[in-house]
TITOR-30610 format. One record per residue: x, y, z of N, C-alpha, C in turn. Coordinates in steps of 0.1 Angstrom, whole numbers, padded with zeros to 4 digits, always signed. Atoms other than C-alpha are relative to their C-alpha. Example, Ala and Ser with C-alpha at 12.3 -4.5 7.8 and 13.67 -1.06 7.14 Angstrom:
2
+0009-0012+0000+0123-0045+0078+0009+0012+0000-0009-0011+0000+0137-0011+0071-0008+0011+0008
// end
This chain:
71
-0009+0012+0003+0983-0964+0295-0008-0013+0001+0008+0012-0001+0957-0990+0306-0007-0003-0013+0007+0002+0013+0938-0984+0274+0009-0006-0011-0009+0005+0009+0968-0991+0253+0003-0015+0003-0002+0014-0004+0976-1023+0272-0011-0009-0003+0012+0008+0003+0941-1035+0270-0003-0002-0015+0002+0001+0014+0938-1028+0233+0010-0009-0006-0010+0010+0004+0971-1047+0227-0005-0014+0002+0005+0013-0004+0956-1077+0245-0012-0004-0009+0013+0003+0007+0921-1075+0228+0002-0002-0015-0001+0000+0014+0933-1069+0193+0013-0006-0005-0013+0007+0003+0966-1088+0194+0010+0009-0008-0008-0011+0006+0985-1056+0186+0014+0001+0007-0013-0004-0005+1022-1048+0190+0000+0014+0005-0002-0013-0005+1030-1019+0212+0014+0002+0004-0013-0004-0005+1061-1001+0224-0001+0005+0014-0001-0005-0014+1069-0995+0261+0014+0005+0003-0013-0004-0006+1096-0977+0279-0001-0006+0014+0000+0008-0012+1105-1000+0308+0012+0002+0008-0011-0001-0009+1127-0996+0339+0003-0013+0006-0003+0013-0005+1145-1028+0347+0004+0001+0015-0004+0000-0014+1157-1039+0382+0013+0007+0003-0012-0008-0002+1190-1021+0376-0002+0015-0003+0004-0014+0002+1171-0988+0370+0004+0005-0014-0003-0003+0014+1180-0989+0333-0013+0001-0008+0012-0001+0008+1153-0976+0310+0003-0005-0014-0001+0005+0013+1148-0995+0278-0013+0001-0008+0011+0000+0009+1125-0994+0248-0003-0014-0004+0003+0014+0003+1107-1027+0243-0013-0001-0009+0011+0002+0008+1083-1040+0217-0007-0013+0005+0007+0011-0006+1056-1063+0231-0014-0002-0006+0014+0003+0003+1022-1079+0226-0006-0005+0013+0006+0004-0013+1001-1081+0258-0009-0013-0002+0009+0012+0000+0986-1116+0265-0009-0001+0012+0008+0000-0012+0974-1111+0300+0003+0012+0009-0002-0011-0009+0969-1083+0325-0004-0004+0014+0002+0004-0014+0972-1090+0363-0001+0013+0008+0001-0012-0009+0968-1067+0393+0013+0009-0001-0013-0008-0001+1005-1057+0394+0009-0002-0012-0009+0003+0011+1019-1070+0361-0007-0003-0012+0006+0005+0013+1013-1079+0325+0009-0012-0004-0007+0010+0007+1023-1110+0306+0000+0003-0014-0001-0005+0014+1035-1102+0271+0010-0008-0008-0010+0005+0009+1053-1116+0241+0010+0011-0002-0011-0010+0002+1087-1098+0240+0007-0003-0013-0004+0003+0013+1097-1096+0204+0016-0001-0001-0015+0001+0001+1135-1091+0210+0005-0013+0005-0004+0013-0005+1138-1122+0231-0007-0012-0006+0009+0010+0006+1111-1141+0212-0005-0009+0010+0006+0008-0011+1096-1153+0245-0010+0008+0007+0010-0007-0008+1068-1145+0268+0007+0004+0013-0007-0005-0012+1079-1124+0297-0011+0007+0009+0008-0008-0009+1063-1107+0328+0006+0013+0002-0004-0013-0002+1065-1070+0332-0008+0006+0012+0007-0006-0011+1057-1051+0364-0006+0013-0005+0007-0012+0004+1031-1024+0358+0007+0013+0005-0007-0011-0006+1050-1000+0382+0012+0004-0008-0013-0003+0008+1081-1002+0359-0003+0004-0014+0003-0005+0013+1063-0994+0327-0002+0015+0001+0000-0014-0001+1070-0957+0323-0009+0006-0010+0009-0005+0010+1050-0952+0291-0003-0011-0010+0003+0010+0010+1033-0972+0264-0007+0007-0012+0006-0006+0012+1022-0964+0228+0000-0010-0011+0001+0008+0012+1014-0978+0194+0014-0002-0006-0013+0003+0007+1043-0995+0175-0002+0002-0015-0001-0002+0015+1050-0982+0140+0011-0008-0006-0011+0007+0005+1081-1003+0138-0004-0014-0004+0003+0014+0003+1079-1036+0120+0010-0009+0007-0009+0010-0007+1093-1064+0142-0005-0014-0003+0005+0014+0003+1092-1101+0134-0002-0008+0012+0004+0008-0011+1077-1127+0156+0009-0011+0003
// end
């Protein structure tokens, strides 16, 4: 998973993650990683059209995005 997150940040690529929120709901999210910290990532979240912070422990999986999403 770290390889995918790093590649998103280095190549400015959109990726898809499955993320568990604070209410234990699992959602599919399209993001572009801008920074990786020890326990979290900072990423542009396409659905909200804003930069958000995501806890690494709550990212269940990550992969390339084949879906076209607008910025």
